[in-house]
SERO-4910 file (N, C-alpha, C, O; in steps of 0.05 Angstrom, whole numbers):
BEGIN
 pado doro    nc1    nc2    nc3   cac1   cac2   cac3    cc1    cc2    cc3    oc1    oc2    oc3
  Met    A   -617    831  -1137   -603    843  -1146   -609    869  -1147   -632    876  -1141
  Ser    A   -594    886  -1152   -594    919  -1152   -579    929  -1174   -561    922  -1190
  Asp    A   -595    953  -1169   -584    977  -1198   -555    979  -1208   -547    991  -1228
  Trp    A   -542    966  -1189   -502    971  -1195   -501    948  -1200   -480    940  -1189
  Gln    A   -514    926  -1212   -513    907  -1219   -520    906  -1250   -513    888  -1265
  Gly    A   -535    933  -1260   -540    944  -1284   -584    921  -1292   -600    914  -1275
  Pro    A   -584    918  -1309   -605    918  -1318   -600    881  -1323   -581    870  -1333
  Val    A   -616    874  -1315   -614    839  -1313   -631    817  -1341   -655    822  -1344
  Asp    A   -626    809  -1348   -634    783  -1375   -657    759  -1353   -655    734  -1354
  Trp    A   -676    773  -1335   -704    752  -1328   -700    732  -1345   -687    716  -1333
  Ala    A   -702    728  -1358   -715    718  -1395   -696    691  -1384   -701    670  -1372
  Gly    A   -678    702  -1393   -651    684  -1395   -639    659  -1370   -630    636  -1370
  His    A   -648    683  -1347   -639    668  -1316   -668    640  -1315   -664    618  -1325
  Ala    A   -682    643  -1308   -710    631  -1321   -700    601  -1339   -699    577  -1333
  Ala    A   -695    611  -1357   -685    586  -1377   -664    570  -1371   -661    546  -1376
  Ala    A   -644    591  -1356   -624    572  -1339   -633    555  -1317   -619    536  -1309
  Gly    A   -662    563  -1306   -661    544  -1282   -679    557  -1259   -695    547  -1243
  Val    A   -669    587  -1262   -665    603  -1238   -702    598  -1230   -722    600  -1245
  Ser    A   -702    594  -1206   -736    581  -1197   -736    605  -1177   -757    603  -1164
  Phe    A   -720    629  -1168   -738    655  -1145   -720    671  -1152   -705    662  -1170
  Ala    A   -716    695  -1142   -702    721  -1140   -712    740  -1120   -735    748  -1116
  Phe    A   -693    746  -1110   -697    772  -1098   -687    790  -1106   -664    787  -1114
  Ala    A   -697    816  -1107   -697    850  -1127   -702    871  -1101   -721    872  -1086
  Arg    A   -668    893  -1103   -678    914  -1076   -700    928  -1094   -702    934  -1117
  Ala    A   -713    929  -1076   -737    952  -1081   -730    983  -1064   -736   1005  -1073
  Thr    A   -710    978  -1032   -710   1005  -1024   -692   1001   -996   -687    982   -982
  Glu    A   -684   1031   -996   -649   1033   -964   -667   1055   -950   -677   1074   -963
  Gly    A   -670   1051   -926   -676   1076   -918   -702   1079   -917   -719   1062   -916
  Gly    A   -702   1103   -919   -739   1129   -916   -742   1134   -945   -763   1133   -959
  Asp    A   -723   1139   -950   -721   1152   -982   -713   1136  -1002   -727   1132  -1022
  Ser    A   -696   1128  -1002   -678   1110  -1038   -699   1095  -1042   -713   1086  -1024
  Ile    A   -702   1091  -1070   -715   1074  -1077   -693   1062  -1111   -683   1079  -1126
  Asp    A   -689   1034  -1117   -670   1031  -1131   -676   1025  -1156   -687   1006  -1167
  Lys    A   -666   1046  -1166   -671   1057  -1205   -680   1030  -1208   -702   1032  -1198
  Leu    A   -678   1012  -1212   -679    986  -1232   -698    966  -1221   -695    943  -1229
  Phe    A   -723    973  -1200   -739    961  -1180   -754    959  -1198   -753    936  -1206
  Glu    A   -774    974  -1211   -790    969  -1227   -789    947  -1254   -806    931  -1263
  Arg    A   -768    953  -1261   -756    932  -1281   -755    910  -1279   -764    892  -1294
  Asn    A   -742    909  -1257   -737    873  -1242   -764    866  -1228   -773    843  -1224
  Trp    A   -773    882  -1223   -798    863  -1209   -823    853  -1227   -840    835  -1225
  Thr    A   -817    870  -1241   -838    865  -1277   -821    843  -1291   -835    828  -1305
  Gly    A   -798    838  -1291   -783    816  -1312   -785    794  -1287   -795    772  -1292
  Leu    A   -776    799  -1264   -793    776  -1248   -819    759  -1264   -821    740  -1279
  Arg    A   -833    773  -1255   -863    758  -1263   -872    748  -1280   -884    727  -1280
  Glu    A   -865    768  -1304   -863    755  -1336   -841    724  -1345   -845    707  -1363
  Ser    A   -820    726  -1327   -807    702  -1320   -822    681  -1319   -823    662  -1335
  Arg    A   -836    686  -1298   -849    659  -1286   -824    655  -1265   -812    634  -1263
  Ile    A   -820    675  -1253   -793    665  -1230   -805    677  -1200   -812    700  -1195
  Val    A   -805    656  -1184   -811    669  -1157   -804    698  -1145   -785    695  -1130
  Arg    A   -811    716  -1145   -798    739  -1145   -800    752  -1112   -820    754  -1098
  Gly    A   -783    758  -1107   -783    780  -1080   -775    807  -1088   -769    817  -1109
  Ala    A   -778    816  -1056   -767    852  -1059   -754    854  -1026   -766    848  -1005
  Tyr    A   -726    864  -1030   -721    866  -1004   -712    899   -999   -701    915  -1013
  His    A   -722    899   -976   -705    932   -966   -686    928   -940   -688    913   -921
  Cys    A   -662    953   -950   -640    947   -937   -651    968   -916   -662    989   -922
  Ala    A   -646    959   -889   -653    967   -861   -630    987   -855   -607    979   -849
  Arg    A   -639   1015   -858   -627   1034   -838   -636   1035   -811   -656   1048   -807
  Pro    A   -623   1023   -791   -634   1025   -766   -636   1056   -748   -651   1060   -729
  Gly    A   -613   1078   -760   -613   1089   -746   -638   1111   -758   -637   1135   -752
  Gly    A   -653   1102   -769   -682   1115   -773   -710   1097   -770   -709   1073   -768
  Asp    A   -733   1111   -771   -757   1107   -768   -769   1083   -779   -783   1088   -799
  Pro    A   -768   1051   -771   -775   1036   -783   -799   1028   -790   -801   1008   -804
  Ile    A   -819   1040   -782   -849   1046   -795   -851   1069   -812   -873   1075   -821
  Gly    A   -826   1087   -818   -829   1096   -840   -807   1081   -863   -803   1090   -886
  Gln    A   -800   1067   -856   -781   1060   -877   -798   1033   -882   -794   1024   -904
  Ala    A   -814   1021   -869   -832   1004   -881   -860   1002   -892   -869    980   -897
  Arg    A   -877   1027   -896   -888   1045   -907   -878   1051   -946   -887   1047   -968
  His    A   -846   1064   -928   -834   1068   -960   -831   1045   -981   -839   1043  -1004
  Phe    A   -817   1028   -963   -814    997   -978   -842    986   -995   -840    977  -1018
  Leu    A   -865    987   -981   -895    977   -986   -902   1000  -1010   -915    991  -1029
  Ala    A   -896   1027  -1011   -906   1054  -1032   -899   1043  -1056   -915   1038  -1074
  Ala    A   -869   1036  -1055   -848   1022  -1070   -858   1007  -1086   -865   1017  -1107
  Ile    A   -864    973  -1082   -876    958  -1081   -899    968  -1100   -898    965  -1124
  Asp    A   -917    977  -1088   -951    975  -1097   -940   1005  -1117   -958   1012  -1132
  Glu    A   -912   1022  -1118   -921   1031  -1151   -914   1019  -1165   -921   1023  -1188
  Ala    A   -894    994  -1160   -886    976  -1192   -901    956  -1202   -891    940  -1217
  Gly    A   -930    955  -1193   -954    937  -1199   -954    913  -1179   -962    891  -1183
  Gly    A   -940    927  -1147   -964    905  -1109   -963    883  -1117   -967    873  -1139
  Leu    A   -959    876  -1099   -953    849  -1087   -981    836  -1099  -1005    844  -1099
  Arg    A   -965    810  -1110   -989    787  -1118   -979    759  -1099   -957    754  -1089
  Ala    A  -1003    746  -1101  -1000    724  -1087   -983    701  -1094   -988    687  -1115
  Gly    A   -957    693  -1076   -932    682  -1086   -909    698  -1076   -889    687  -1065
  Asp    A   -914    729  -1080   -889    748  -1078   -875    744  -1050   -887    741  -1029
  Leu    A   -845    746  -1053   -845    748  -1026   -822    774  -1014   -803    782  -1027
  Val    A   -829    780   -993   -807    798   -982   -787    797   -965   -786    776   -952
  Ala    A   -769    816   -960   -751    816   -950   -735    834   -934   -725    853   -947
  Leu    A   -727    834   -903   -715    849   -889   -688    849   -895   -680    825   -896
  Asp    A   -665    871   -901   -639    864   -910   -625    874   -896   -618    897   -902
  Leu    A   -610    861   -863   -604    865   -839   -579    865   -828   -572    849   -812
  Glu    A   -561    890   -840   -535    876   -842   -512    898   -830   -489    893   -823
  Thr    A   -526    926   -829   -512    947   -817   -536    955   -778   -561    954   -774
  Asp    A   -518    961   -765   -522    978   -743   -529   1008   -741   -544   1016   -723
  Asp    A   -517   1026   -765   -527   1057   -755   -503   1064   -732   -500   1088   -730
  Gly    A   -484   1048   -712   -475   1059   -696   -502   1052   -671   -503   1064   -649
  Leu    A   -517   1034   -676   -532   1037   -644   -515   1012   -642   -496   1002   -654
  Arg    A   -535   1005   -616   -535    983   -607   -557    963   -608   -580    970   -614
  Pro    A   -549    933   -599   -562    903   -613   -588    909   -618   -601    912   -638
  Glu    A   -596    909   -586   -616    910   -574   -636    946   -598   -660    946   -606
  Gln    A   -623    960   -602   -640    986   -613   -641    966   -649   -663    955   -653
  Val    A   -623    963   -667   -625    948   -686   -651    925   -697   -664    922   -718
  Ala    A   -651    908   -663   -672    885   -665   -699    901   -664   -716    896   -682
  Arg    A   -703    916   -648   -723    932   -635   -727    949   -665   -751    955   -665
  His    A   -715    959   -689   -720    970   -706   -727    947   -729   -737    954   -751
  Ala    A   -719    919   -722   -727    906   -750   -747    887   -739   -755    870   -754
  Arg    A   -758    887   -711   -785    870   -703   -810    898   -717   -830    892   -729
  Arg    A   -804    919   -712   -825    946   -720   -831    938   -747   -854    933   -757
  Trp    A   -811    936   -757   -814    944   -789   -830    908   -792   -854    905   -796
  Cys    A   -816    891   -791   -826    865   -804   -855    861   -795   -869    844   -806
  His    A   -865    877   -774   -889    871   -750   -901    890   -781   -915    883   -800
  His    A   -891    912   -776   -914    936   -801   -919    920   -826   -941    922   -836
  Val    A   -903    907   -836   -900    897   -864   -914    874   -869   -926    870   -890
  Glu    A   -912    855   -846   -934    828   -845   -962    842   -837   -982    835   -849
  Arg    A   -964    858   -820   -999    875   -815  -1006    882   -838  -1027    873   -846
  His    A   -986    902   -857  -1002    936   -880   -997    911   -896  -1019    900   -899
  Gly    A   -977    896   -910   -966    878   -931   -985    857   -940   -992    856   -963
  Gly    A   -993    842   -921  -1009    814   -910   -978    790   -916   -985    766   -918
  Val    A   -963    793   -918   -937    782   -931   -916    783   -896   -911    801   -879
  Arg    A   -909    758   -899   -878    751   -876   -864    746   -884   -860    725   -896
  Pro    A   -847    768   -878   -819    778   -892   -793    758   -882   -791    752   -858
  Phe    A   -781    751   -896   -750    742   -890   -730    756   -879   -735    780   -876
  Val    A   -715    751   -874   -696    765   -858   -667    768   -866   -656    752   -851
  His    A   -651    777   -878   -623    770   -892   -608    785   -877   -615    808   -875
  Thr    A   -585    777   -865   -570    770   -852   -551    749   -850   -550    729   -864
  Phe    A   -529    758   -824   -502    739   -830   -497    730   -805   -504    744   -786
  Arg    A   -487    711   -800   -477    686   -773   -467    713   -752   -484    716   -735
  Ala    A   -444    731   -749   -436    748   -729   -454    774   -726   -451    790   -708
  Phe    A   -473    776   -749   -494    803   -743   -509    796   -731   -523    814   -720
  Ala    A   -516    766   -724   -533    763   -718   -527    750   -698   -547    743   -687
  Arg    A   -501    739   -684   -497    732   -666   -490    752   -644   -484    744   -621
  Gly    A   -492    779   -652   -484    797   -645   -499    813   -626   -492    833   -613
  Gly    A   -533    792   -628   -553    808   -619   -571    819   -630   -592    828   -619
  His    A   -566    821   -652   -575    853   -668   -603    838   -688   -615    850   -706
  Cys    A   -609    814   -680   -632    798   -686   -650    788   -671   -670    776   -679
  Ala    A   -646    792   -644   -662    781   -620   -692    784   -635   -696    795   -657
  Gly    A   -708    773   -622   -735    767   -627   -751    761   -661   -774    760   -671
  Leu    A   -728    757   -669   -732    757   -705   -734    723   -708   -747    714   -728
  Gly    A   -724    705   -691   -738    678   -701   -765    674   -712   -760    660   -732
  Glu    A   -777    676   -711   -802    677   -729   -810    676   -757   -829    667   -771
  Tyr    A   -785    690   -759   -787    701   -790   -769    679   -799   -750    673   -784
  Pro    A   -772    665   -824   -759    659   -845   -721    664   -851   -714    675   -872
  Leu    A   -707    657   -837   -678    670   -848   -662    654   -874   -657    632   -882
  Trp    A   -659    675   -879   -638    684   -911   -610    683   -909   -600    705   -906
  Ile    A   -601    669   -909   -570    677   -892   -551    669   -908   -549    649   -921
  Ala    A   -531    696   -904   -510    703   -929   -482    696   -917   -467    710   -904
  Ala    A   -481    664   -929   -456    651   -916   -438    637   -942   -433    613   -946
  Pro    A   -431    658   -957   -410    650   -974   -388    639   -972   -376    630   -991
  Asp    A   -377    638   -947   -358    609   -937   -363    580   -927   -346    565   -918
  Lys    A   -395    573   -932   -405    549   -928   -414    542   -954   -428    557   -969
  Pro    A   -406    519   -961   -418    502   -975   -451    510   -980   -467    515   -963
  Arg    A   -457    509  -1012   -485    503  -1015   -502    488  -1002   -504    464  -1006
  Gly    A   -516    502   -985   -545    488   -967   -524    478   -946   -522    454   -945
  Glu    A   -513    489   -932   -494    484   -901   -487    502   -900   -464    505   -910
  Pro    A   -500    526   -888   -502    542   -871   -494    542   -844   -510    529   -830
  Ala    A   -472    554   -831   -488    553   -798   -510    569   -797   -518    587   -812
  Val    A   -523    560   -772   -550    585   -765   -536    595   -741   -522    582   -726
  Pro    A   -542    620   -740   -549    633   -707   -574    633   -701   -594    626   -715
  Pro    A   -572    643   -672   -590    654   -660   -595    672   -664   -579    690   -668
  Pro    A   -627    675   -663   -647    662   -659   -664    644   -666   -681    636   -650
  Trp    A   -660    634   -694   -652    614   -711   -649    594   -704   -630    590   -688
  Arg    A   -671    570   -716   -655    543   -707   -654    524   -740   -647    501   -740
  Gly    A   -661    536   -759   -658    527   -778   -658    551   -805   -665    573   -799
  Trp    A   -652    547   -829   -653    575   -852   -673    562   -873   -675    538   -876
  Ala    A   -688    582   -890   -700    579   -906   -679    584   -932   -682    569   -951
  Val    A   -662    602   -933   -648    607   -954   -623    620   -951   -619    640   -938
  His    A   -600    600   -971   -577    597   -960   -559    622   -981   -552    611  -1002
  Gln    A   -551    647   -980   -542    656  -1006   -507    640  -1002   -490    645   -986
  Tyr    A   -507    623  -1022   -475    614  -1017   -456    624  -1037   -437    608  -1037
  Val    A   -453    638  -1051   -440    665  -1070   -445    685  -1067   -468    687  -1060
  His    A   -435    708  -1070   -429    732  -1067   -423    756  -1094   -432    777  -1101
  Ser    A   -407    742  -1100   -395    751  -1134   -397    733  -1161   -405    710  -1161
  Pro    A   -391    745  -1179   -396    774  -1186   -437    771  -1175   -442    789  -1159
  Leu    A   -463    753  -1182   -484    759  -1171   -489    732  -1152   -482    709  -1149
  Asp    A   -506    750  -1143   -511    731  -1111   -531    703  -1121   -552    704  -1133
  Arg    A   -519    684  -1114   -534    654  -1110   -542    642  -1089   -525    641  -1071
  Asn    A   -562    632  -1083   -583    620  -1064   -589    609  -1065   -592    601  -1088
  Val    A   -600    590  -1045   -612    552  -1058   -635    559  -1027   -634    569  -1004
  Phe    A   -651    546  -1043   -684    537  -1028   -686    505  -1036   -687    496  -1059
  His    A   -687    488  -1011   -685    461  -1010   -711    456  -1002   -717    454   -978
  Gly    A   -736    453  -1027   -754    449  -1027   -774    462  -1044   -769    486  -1051
  Thr    A   -791    454  -1052   -812    456  -1080   -822    494  -1076   -820    509  -1058
  Arg    A   -830    495  -1102   -837    519  -1106   -865    542  -1083   -868    565  -1075
  Gln    A   -879    518  -1080   -903    524  -1066   -895    528  -1033   -907    542  -1017
  Glu    A   -872    513  -1027   -867    508   -996   -850    534  -1002   -862    549   -987
  Leu    A   -833    546  -1012   -817    572  -1013   -844    596  -1010   -849    611   -991
  Thr    A   -855    593  -1031   -876    619  -1024   -900    612   -997   -916    630   -990
  Asn    A   -901    587   -986   -915    594   -962   -901    602   -937   -913    610   -917
  Leu    A   -872    598   -940   -859    618   -922   -871    649   -919   -872    664   -900
  Gly    A   -878    649   -943   -888    690   -940   -911    683   -932   -916    693   -911
  Phe    A   -929    667   -941   -957    683   -928   -966    682   -901   -964    666   -882
  His    A   -980    706   -904   -983    715   -880  -1025    715   -883  -1033    729   -902
  Pro    A  -1042    706   -871  -1073    705   -868  -1080    745   -857  -1069    756   -838
  Arg    A  -1101    757   -873  -1096    772   -858  -1122    774   -842  -1124    790   -824
***
């Protein structure tokens, strides 16, 4: 969810059976989603497993972007046990695939080390197959594949399996995780 979709009725989504959701927190090194704090609080209050994601801008500094992301979460109330984070990696900013992958690895390592949570990587098959995700196979894959049936996405290298499948893109993103709430939150666990 992001501010361009407007305010979200998280209690209504919880009543309808939504068990987890990711809200956009930041993009690049200076943009914060206008509704992030509201979404972050609403997810917690509705007892939905909450995740925050950052839209990568590989042309910028990955460490600065990671710090910006963690600061935005801190300002919205911080991370709690069971919260998830993700890197939305879908653009190359005109860089070569290996430069994009290096940016993503550095961002993920910083967030894992300083945030205490292992990031998911949200991307799509063609982007990953182009080499933009090299070295990210250790992170859970959140694959955007609305052209595939629910729970049946094609998995690109470097991953061998998927964690979350985004199977609908419009009007709202819909995602599936095959497992329990505990199994989902365990994917983000990183011991300090």
